[in-house]
C-alpha positions, 0 to 999 in steps of 0.5 A: 636602400632608400631610393631618395638617398641613392638618388642624391648620392648619385648626383653628389658623387658623380663618378665616385658613386660606384666607389661609395656604394661599395663602402657601403657593403663593408664593415663600419670604421670603428676607432679608439680615441685615447686620453693622453692624460692618463695612458699612451699607446704603447700601454694600450697595444700591451692589452688591446689589438690596435691598429694604425693611426688615424687621418684624422686625429694624432690620438686616434687609431683604427680598431678592428672590433671594439669588442668588450674595449667598452666594458674593460676596467681602463674604459671605467677609468677613462684611458679611452674612448670609442668612436668612429674615426672620421668624427675625430677631425671636427674639434681640430679645426677648432684650433684649441689653445690653452686657456680658450673658452669652449663651447660644445653646443650639441655634444651628446654623447661626448666624443667632441667634448672629451677630445676638447677637454684633451686639447684644452689639458686642464686650462680654459673652460668648456660648456658642454650642453645637450637639449635632451635630457637622457642624453645628456645624462650620458654626456655628463657621465662621460666628461666625468669618466674623462678626468677633468674639472674645467667643464659645466654640463648642460641641459637648455635650450640653445638660445637660452644659453647662448643669450646667458653668454653673449660674447664670451666664447673664443671657440664654438663647435656646432656639431649639429643634429642632422639626418645621420647619412654616415651612421646608417651602417650603425643604426639601420633602421634610420636609412628609412627616415631618411627623406627630403622633408626630413633633410629641410627639417634639419637645415632650418634647425641647423640655422637656428642653432647657429644663430644662437651659436654667433651670438656667444661668439666673441670678436676673432672667435671661431666657430666651426660648424659639422655634421656626420651626413653627406647631402647639400641641403645641410652642409654647404647650403647652411653655411652660405645662407649663415654667411649671407645673414652674418657678414661679419663671418669670414670663412676660413679654411679648416686646416685639416689634412684629411678628406677632401675639399667642399662639393661646388655650391653656388657662390661658396667658397668650398676649397675652405671645406672639408668633407669625409666620405667612406672612400677616405677611411671614415665614415663621413663627416662635413666641417667648416670653419668660420671666424667672427670679425665683428665686435659684440656686447659681452655678458658679465660672467658671475663666480660662485665663492669657494666654500668651508665646511666642517663635514666637507673638510673632516672628509678631506682630512681623514682620506687625502693628503693635500687640501681640495677646494670645493663648493658647496650647492645646497648639499652637494659638494663640487671640488674644482681648482677654479671658481664655478660660474653662476648659471640659470637653467638645467646644470648636470655637472660643473667641476668634479662632483665631490660627494652629498651631505647625508645628515652629519656627514659627506657621502662620497661620489665616485668621479672624486676618486677617478679625477685626473688630479685626485689621482694620487691624493688619497691616503688609502689605495688597492691595487687590484689584481684581476680577480679583484677588479672582477669582483669590483666590476661586478659590485662585490666586496673585495678581501682587504684589511684597509678601513675606511675610504679606499682608492680602487686602483687596477695597472696603477689606474684609479677606477673608483673606490670602496669603504674598508672595514678591517675585513673586506671593501665594500663596493661603492661603484655605482650601479649603472656601471657595474657589469653583469659578467665578468670582463674577462 
């Protein structure tokens, strides 16, 4: 293993260094975090071998193996998220309350953002941002699967985004890009890229992102900073440098009952920090919570009025039991309970993608049929048995006498849709979500 990394850990852990080394020979901790709006642990245990609850989050459980869980229809239906267990602790340090406006500034692949949506439970508003375009697409897919409508997925520079939302957010989480030492088991090649130069470069970028986050935080707002690495340069040091520059921000105890306190560093009150090492039953995380005490000017956020369109109304009347509010932007239609907001920058999702206007009709979107607010709203549904669901997941048609758009369900949960002609339901599962072989 990387000698620079091992020497660093020896200085950091002292008497616990040998215990840490032993953990590196163990398998990586695996976890499953359930979506409480869609399922509970009793249902999931009917189908999967799930272990005990983790100490990091009430909805997260240990797994001995996550094999096939990523290809199961329940994963497609957003019943759970597969996640390293200790990564779930940081969101709980935010202390989210209903109706909060929350920013996840470095959000891909979406574990923390889906957890935030569960905490908001359909209230408030989440902006989930990822600067990397390809990772932002993955983020959008994961949030869409979770089923809520009260979020935006953006792919922007953090400064560009935060300047638009000065003093706006109640809670901000910066799960910062880092040297990722706790992920060496998952990405073994990354251990060879770990060096002092990389660590320092990460710390400079982390401070820049925190500086941008500060501008978007309201008076009395909560800022959580977290990483999945162990060194103090990117953890205690970054927190101390930020607090020295912004003396109106106050370090507050994370309130977490897992892991351990921070490691002594200059005059920082490390008793208020949370560190998690593999010896604490998770691969590792660093978590800090800060409160902004000063006021700031607040950006004016404009909303977009709901739309009315004959083609969209015709689609709703033909396949749904009740009306839906929607917004037409160019040729794309988005449904939501609340008005969408105006953005300057690259937006991948806002609300639930309802469909696209093609010629003189609406071509519906997969996510519209699986959204939580629409779960029981469709006139036509098809409860798939094991044979049907395998056909559906493979992209094949399903025999049926139904006509028109049909919501496909499995074990009572929506997983997508198709269009019936009286003989079969033609598959409309997006090609990127289809399997190459049966899931069971």
